C-alpha positions as CSV (number, residue, x, y, z in Angstrom):
1,M,56.3,-81.7,-33.6
2,G,55.4,-77.4,-32.5
3,F,57.0,-74.1,-31.4
4,I,55.6,-74.6,-28.0
5,G,57.6,-78.0,-28.6
6,W,60.6,-77.4,-29.7
7,I,61.1,-74.6,-26.4
8,V,59.9,-77.2,-24.2
9,L,62.9,-79.2,-25.7
10,G,64.8,-76.1,-26.1
11,L,65.1,-75.2,-22.1
12,I,65.8,-79.1,-21.3
13,A,68.7,-78.8,-24.3
14,G,70.3,-75.6,-22.4
15,A,69.7,-77.1,-18.8
16,L,71.5,-80.3,-20.3
17,A,74.7,-78.4,-21.6
18,K,74.7,-76.2,-18.7
19,L,75.2,-79.3,-16.9
20,I,77.8,-80.2,-20.1
21,L,79.3,-77.5,-19.9
22,P,79.6,-75.6,-16.3
23,G,80.7,-71.7,-15.6
24,K,82.6,-71.2,-19.2
25,Q,80.4,-69.2,-20.2
26,G,78.7,-65.9,-19.9
27,G,75.7,-65.3,-17.8
28,G,72.8,-66.4,-16.0
29,F,70.8,-69.3,-15.7
30,F,68.5,-67.4,-18.2
31,A,70.3,-66.8,-20.7
32,T,71.4,-70.3,-20.9
33,L,67.9,-71.7,-21.0
34,I,67.7,-68.9,-24.1
35,L,70.9,-70.0,-25.9
36,G,70.2,-73.5,-25.4
37,V,66.3,-72.4,-27.4
38,V,68.7,-71.4,-30.1
39,G,70.7,-74.3,-30.3
40,A,68.2,-77.1,-29.9
41,L,66.5,-74.4,-33.2
42,L,69.2,-74.1,-35.3
43,G,70.8,-78.6,-34.1
44,G,67.4,-79.4,-35.7
45,F,67.9,-76.8,-38.7
46,L,71.1,-78.2,-39.4
47,G,70.3,-81.7,-38.3
48,G,67.5,-81.5,-40.9
49,L,69.6,-80.4,-43.6
50,I,72.7,-82.2,-43.0
51,F,71.8,-85.9,-41.3
52,D,67.9,-85.8,-43.2
53,V,66.7,-86.6,-40.0
54,D,63.1,-86.2,-39.4
55,L,62.7,-84.2,-36.2
56,A,59.0,-84.6,-35.9
57,D,59.3,-87.4,-32.1
58,F,59.6,-85.1,-29.6
59,W,60.6,-88.2,-28.0
60,S,62.8,-89.9,-30.5
61,W,66.6,-90.0,-29.5
62,Q,68.0,-87.9,-32.7
63,T,66.3,-85.2,-31.7
64,W,67.2,-85.1,-28.0
65,L,71.0,-85.4,-29.8
66,L,70.9,-82.7,-32.8
67,A,69.2,-80.3,-29.8
68,I,71.1,-81.1,-27.4
69,G,74.3,-80.6,-29.8
70,G,73.4,-77.2,-30.9
71,A,73.1,-76.1,-27.4
72,I,75.9,-76.7,-26.6
73,I,78.4,-75.5,-30.0
74,V,75.6,-72.0,-28.9
75,L,77.0,-71.5,-25.9
76,L,80.8,-73.2,-27.0
77,I,80.6,-69.7,-29.0
78,W,78.6,-67.4,-26.5
79,G,82.0,-68.0,-24.1
80,L,84.4,-67.6,-26.3
81,I,82.3,-64.2,-27.0
82,F,81.7,-63.2,-23.9
83,G,83.2,-65.3,-21.3
84,R,84.7,-64.0,-18.5
85,K,87.9,-61.6,-19.3
86,K,90.4,-61.8,-16.9
87,S,90.7,-58.7,-14.5
88,A,93.9,-57.1,-13.8
89,R,94.4,-59.5,-10.5
90,D,93.9,-62.9,-11.8
């Protein structure tokens, strides 16, 4: 799978991760999609190293699970670092 395939996969994985984790991370929808692309690349890279999975097939369920899992991890880390701060009124 080429770079464009990973971008498309990451955009979709980021949107699905946003549906799974609504409102837990800062930034808008566009930032969530960018983080999804980063998470998909990270999930694919780590999955290839750890599980020795061939991630060349766009329609493989392993590829999708690793991409969505990576996007969720990146969104959780982003939410912990840059999440909404409580104000004095809350």
